[in-house]
N, C-alpha and C positions, 0 to 999 in steps of 0.2 A: 366117385373116383373113376377115372377113365380106364377102360380095359385096353390092353395092347392090341393093335390091329395089325394084320398081315396082308401083304399084297402079292398077287400072282397074276401073270399075264400069259395067256395061251393063244397061239395062232392056229387057225383051222380053216378048212374050206368045206363047202357043200359039194361032195363028189358027184351027186346026182343032179346038181344044178349047173349045167354047163352051156356055153353058147356054141355056135356052129363050128368054132375053132377049137373046141374042147377045153376052153378056158373057164375058170371059176374064180369068183372074187374071194380074196383073203379076208378073214374076219379076226378081230382080236376080242378075246373074252377077258374082261377085267374082273378079278375077284378080290374083294376086301372082306376079311373075316367071315367068309362063307356066303356073302352076298355078291351077286353077279350082274354084269351088264355086257351087252354085245355091241361092238363098234365095227362097222364095215370100213375096210381100208380101201384107199383108191389104188388098188393094185390087183391084177389078175395073173393067175399062173396056170400052166398046163397041168391038168389033173393027173396025168401019168407021171409027171416029174415031182409031184408033191410028196414029201416024206412026213407023214402025220406024227410019227414018233419023235423025230427031231424038230418038227415044226419049221422045216426049211425046204428050199427047192433043191432037188438033186443036181449034181453036176458041178463042173468048175468053169463053165462057159461064162461069157460076159453077162448074159441075161440073168443067169442064176446068181452070179455075184452081186449084181445090181439090186435084185429083189431081196436077197438075204441081208445085204447091207441096210436096205431100207427097213426091213423088219427089226434089225438090231437097233436102228435109230428110234423106231417107234417104241420099242421096249424101254430104251434108255430115257426117252422123253416122258413116258408114263411113270417110270420110277422117280424121275425128277419132280414131276407134278405131285406125286404122292408125298415125297419128302418136303416139298415146298408147302403144301397144304398142312402137313403135320407141324411144321415150324410156325404156321399161322394159327395153330390150335383150333383148326376147323374140325367139325365132325366128319370123319373120313367115311365116304361112301363111294362105291364104284361109279355112280352117276356123277358125283362131283369131280372125280379124277378125269372122267371122260370129258366133262364140260370144260375143265381147265385145259386139257390137251387141245380141244377144239376152239379154245378161246371164247367159250360161251358161259363160263361160270359167273354167277352173280356176285355182287359185293356181299360182305359180311353184314348182316342186318342186326340191329340192336332193338332193345325194348322200346326206345323212343320211336324208332322207325315203325314198328307194328302198331303202336298206339296212334301215331299220326296217320298211318294208312287207314286204320279202322275209323277214326274220327272223321277223316276226310271223305272216304268212300262210302262208309255205312252210316255216318252221322245223320244224313238226310232222312234215313228211315226211322231214326230214334226220336222220341219225344225230347224236348229241350231239357227237361229235368233229368231224364235218363242219361243224356250226353254229359250233363254236368256231373253226374255220379261217376262216369268213366274218367272224367278229367280229375276228379277228386282222388280216385283210386290211383291214377297215374302219378299225381303229386305225392301221395304217400309212398308209392313204390320208389320214386326217385329220392325221397327223403331217406328211405331205408338203404338204398344203394350208396348214398352219400355218407351215411353214418357207418355202415358196415364195411364197405369196399373202398371208401375214400375216392369215389369216382362220380362223374355226372351221369353216366349211362353204363349199360352192360350189354355185351353181345348175347343174342338169343341162344347161341350154341353153348354158352357158359351157364345157362339156367339148368339147375338140377334139383333133386328132391331137397337137398340141403338149403338151397335158396328159398324154396317154398316154405319150409318149416321155420326158417329164419325170419322170413317176412311175417309169418303168423305171430311169432314171438314178439317181433318189433311192434306190431299193431296192438297187441294186448297190453303193452307197457307205454304206448304212445298216447299223449293227450293233446289233441288239436286245440287251437286257440278258441274256436267257437263252441267247444264242448265244455260242459260243466264238470264232467268226470272223464274217465277212460272210455275207450270205445268198447261197446258191448259185444258179447260173443257173436250174435247173429250178424251184426254190422261188420265184424272182422271177417266172417265167412263170406259176406257179400263182396268185400274188396278182393278176397282171394278168388272168388268165383269170377270176377271180372278179369283178373290176371290169367286165370285158366282159359277164359274165352280168347284172350290174346294169344296164348301159346298154342291153342287149338287152331286158331286162324293161321298162325305162322307155320304150323305143321302141315296144314292142308295146302298152303302155298309153297311148301317144300323149302321154307327158310330155315327150318330145323329138321333134324333126322329122327329125333325122339321126343316123346312127351314127358316133361319133368313131373307131371302130376299123376303118373301111373300108380304110384304107391300111396298117394294122398287120399285121405277120407275126410270129407267135411263133417264138422260136429255142430249140427243145428239144434238149438234148444227150442222145444215146443213151448210156445207161450199162448196164454189165453188172450183172445181179442177183447180188450177192455171196451166197455160201452156204458152209457148212462141208463139207469133205471127210469121207469116212468116218473117217479117222484123227483129224481134229480133233473130230468129234462124239464119238468114243470117248473122247478125252481129257476132254471135258467130262462125259460120263456117269460116268467113273471118278473125277472130282474129288471130294475129301472135305475137309471143313473143320469146325472146331468152332464157326464163326460161323453162327448160325441164318439170318440174313438172306441170306447168300451161298448157303446150302444151298437155301433156298426159291426164290431167283432161278434157281439152276441147275436145280432140278426143274421150274419153270415153263417155262424155256427148252427143256428136253428134251421136256416134254409137247408144246410147240408144234412141235418137230421131228418128232414121231411122230403128230401129228394135223393139222398144217397150219392150225390155228385161230389167228387173230390175237389180239392182246392184249385188245382190248375185248370180244370174244366169249368168251374164256376166263374173264375176270373175271365174266361173267354166268352161267356154267354152274352148274347145281344138279343134284341127284340126279334131278330130273324130266326132265333132258335125256338120261338114259340109258334107252334103249329096246331092245326085243328086235328084232333085224334080221331080214331075210328068210332069213338062213342059220341063225337060231336063236341067234346070238351077240349079245353086247351091242354096241350102236352108240351114238354121240353124235348127237343130232338137235337142230337149232336153226335160227334165221334169222340171217344176217349183219346186224350193226348197220348196216354201211356201205350195203348195197344192198337189204336185206330179202329177199335170195335164200336159200331154204332149203338147208341142207347136211346130209348124212347120212354119217357116218364110222365105219367099223368100228373098234372099240377094239383097237389092237395091244397085245401083252403089256407092252411098256415103259410105255405110257400107263396100262394097267390097274393095274400095280404102284403107280404114283404116285397113282392115285385111291384105292386101298386104304390107302396110306401116310397120306393126309390125311383119311381117313374120319372119324376121331374126334379129329382134331388140334384143339388149343385155338383155332387161328385160323380154323377152318371150322365148329366145333361150334355156335356161336351165330348165325352169319349164314346158315347153310344152303348156303353155296357149296361147289362141288366141290373147289376149290383155294384156297389163301390169297390174300387181296386185297393189292395193293400198287399204288402210283401208277406210271404209265408212266415218269415222270421218274426216280423212285428205281430202278425196275426196270432201265432202261437204264444208269443210273449204276453200279449194282452189277455189271451184266454186264461193264463195262469191267474191274473188279477180277477177275472170274472169268476173263476172257480173258487178263489178265496172268499170273495164277497158273497157267493152263494152257498158257502160252507160245504163245498164238494172237495173231498180229500183226494180224489183220483187225479192222476197226472193228465190234466185235460189238454188234448191236442186237437187240431182241426180234423185229423183223420178219424178221430173217435166219433165224429158226427156220422160218417159213413157206416161205421160199425153199429152205431145206435139205430140208424135207419134199417139196417139189415136185421137187427134183433128186436129191440123194443117197439119200433114203429110197424114193422111188417110181419116177421115170423111169429112173434108173440101174439099178434092179432089175427093169426090164422091164414096169412097170405102163403100160398104154396111155395115151396122152395124153388121150383122151376121158374115161377114168376119173379121171385126175388133175384134169382140169378140173371134173368134177362134185364131187370131194372138196373142192376149193378153193372151190367155190361161185361160180366164174367164170360170167358171163353170156355171154361170148364165148370161143370156142376160141382165137382169135388172142392173147388175153392169156396163155393157158397155153403157147402155142407159143414165147414168149420164153424160157421155162425149157428147152424142148426144144433150142433153138439153143445155149443155154449148155452143156448136157450134151454136145451134139455137138462143140463147140469143145474141151471138156475131154477128150473121148475122142480127138480129133485130136491134142491136145498130148501126151497119154499115149502114143499110138502113135508120135509123132515121137521121143519119148525112147527108146522101145523100139527103133525103127529104128537110132538112134544107138548103142545098146548092142550090137545084133546086127551092125551094120555094121562 
């Protein structure tokens, strides 16, 4: 709910700042609900003739009348600007009133405006997948606006806490076409996080005067990173089929398990990414699409065999890629088939390969966490420590079973 704002205009001069003719510039102080801004007027008065209490020039002469009439006009125009902006439902600030008076006020910006600005100006810094996530969030926000407000867009100044919690409620009951169920809690929080980044950007650009997220607290659910055990990984490695699509998907997944490279980065790999490492052996070197962070990974024997397997394959021969290309959607869909055929009950996704590399392949085999962090291209060690806690819990569970058997 909007609070009632009040306007006051005060004229004053710097009595100690005078020119050689004893003249000082008149200033207007615009105050709205306790917030102030100073505006210098194109008018000078004799310091000795200025009445600070009445905020006017003393006397009834022609010069005094001209200046006083001018001050009355300025006050009237500022009040008019205030009322005009109020009718436009703008967020009233002294800066905005000053800008309107000087003809410098900007147009009223909308949510579409800030998303378009962000995607246009900052999109080049983001990974393609990350930019797609922002566009998806924008689509959901516009769907919410259409349903709740019967509009195609909404002014940024109209965003408030009620809008934020309304959008959260909308997402929790919304079922996108490509989803098998409703959007999960953490995915809901991700979309709200992107909306928050837009409003923060708008606030920094002075497109809005207040942050609608001040009272909002995100509710993130901590989830264990799922990964394959050694036996489960062996089952997938040994899986054989006459269907080429499943063979390719299995090989890509296994490659991910032994390199820790995510889907998007694997799809970008070419022969140029294979370099001679410090140990004289072949390494994979590239930058993560997501963060731009460089990674260098020694090529383990399993990954090396897969590179050789697809060296002259018809699906890599013409595009110059290291491994066959496939869409992320198809890849994860086919992985479900592979999981079923390998009797793996976990919800197998390609990103689980990265988790498996971090846990089963490296940490469990004694690779220091600092090394694993570098291999994964993490910018913070705390991100990698999540995997270490998972491994510790697994070791604890295994030891508990051992105690039961020995007890």
